[in-house]
SEPADREN-709047 format. One line per 4 residues: number of its first residue (from 1); their letters; for each residue x, y, z of C-alpha. Coordinates in pm, whole numbers, plus 50000, padded with zeros to 5 digits. Example, Ala and Ser with C-alpha at 12.3 -4.5 7.8 and 13.67 -1.06 7.14 Angstrom:
BEGIN
1	as	51230 49550 50780 ~ 51367 49894 50714 .
***
This chain:
BEGIN
1	xxxx	49978 50033 49999 ~ 50282 50276 50078 ~ 50519 50135 49797 ~ 50202 50203 49578 .
5	xxxx	50080 50593 49681 ~ 50468 50617 49668 ~ 50470 50514 49345 ~ 50149 50701 49258 .
9	xxxx	50260 51034 49417 ~ 50657 51014 49458 ~ 50656 51409 49542 ~ 50425 51343 49854 .
13	xxxx	50683 51066 49982 ~ 51004 51307 49918 ~ 50820 51604 50092 ~ 50729 51357 50438 .
17	xxxx	51119 51239 50422 ~ 51209 51627 50391 ~ 50989 51701 50657 ~ 51057 51384 50862 .
21	xxxx	51473 51517 50842 ~ 51401 51861 50893 ~ 51206 51834 51233 ~ 51455 51538 51337 .
25	xxxx	51743 51816 51307 ~ 51527 52061 51485 ~ 51494 51758 51772 ~ 51844 51740 51782 .
29	xxxx	51929 52083 51761 ~ 51678 52163 52079 ~ 51852 51869 52299 ~ 52204 51985 52240 .
33	xxxx	52199 52323 52246 ~ 52235 52268 52678 ~ 52539 52077 52564 ~ 52682 52257 52342 .
37	xxxx	52650 52581 52630 ~ 52845 52390 52828 ~ 53095 52343 52632 ~ 53112 52671 52550 .
41	xxxx	53157 52791 52858 ~ 53471 52532 52911 ~ 53644 52612 52582 ~ 53932 52844 52566 .
45	xxxx	53840 53215 52469 ~ 54067 53229 52145 ~ 54057 52861 52004 ~ 53923 52696 51712 .
49	xxxx	53762 52474 51940 ~ 53513 52736 52038 ~ 53453 52874 51690 ~ 53345 52550 51588 .
53	xxxx	53113 52551 51927 ~ 52950 52923 51806 ~ 52920 52763 51470 ~ 52685 52530 51598 .
57	xxxx	52478 52668 51812 ~ 52439 52923 51517 ~ 52598 53239 51656 ~ 52817 53245 51255 .
61	xxxx	52876 53601 51325 ~ 53077 53546 51603 ~ 53244 53269 51503 ~ 53396 53430 51198 .
65	xxxx	53477 53730 51401 ~ 53691 53496 51616 ~ 53838 53285 51341 ~ 53946 53613 51182 .
69	xxxx	54138 53688 51475 ~ 54300 53356 51472 ~ 54375 53390 51115 ~ 54576 53731 51168 .
73	xxxx	54750 53500 51451 ~ 54849 53217 51236 ~ 54774 53306 50889 ~ 54947 53042 50727 .
77	xxxx	54732 52759 50899 ~ 54493 52591 50673 ~ 54252 52428 50879 ~ 54130 52800 51033 .
81	xxxx	54171 52925 50622 ~ 53891 52574 50540 ~ 53682 52652 50881 ~ 53679 53049 50788 .
85	xxxx	53568 52997 50455 ~ 53302 52728 50506 ~ 53160 52958 50790 ~ 53137 53256 50485 .
89	xxxx	52988 52981 50247 ~ 52696 52936 50529 ~ 52677 53328 50543 ~ 52635 53344 50161 .
93	xxxx	52938 53513 50106 ~ 53108 53260 49865 ~ 53330 53519 49695 ~ 53509 53610 50020 .
97	xxxx	53557 53247 50073 ~ 53719 53203 49757 ~ 53958 53472 49818 ~ 54033 53292 50147 .
101	xxx	54101 52973 50025 ~ 54346 53152 49750 ~ 54566 53261 50028 .
***
């Protein structure tokens, strides 16, 4: 029955799967938030780990600012450049991300 319904209405099953993933991701974020806040409180102020936790908390602007500071201290760190580029892409700045990776 379900197989026939998905065959007859493929857009419905795809939409249902997407809705399920979305709600699952929202539940994960809600459950993870207190743990991420605790992790943030325990990470060193100027660290890559802190930037990654900020990103997971959705505080991307703060994460970008922190990564820019870290990169000014260690400009040849490729892992920081990759993190910086990823953050810029998630903020809708692919041009800046390309520039960061080209340096």
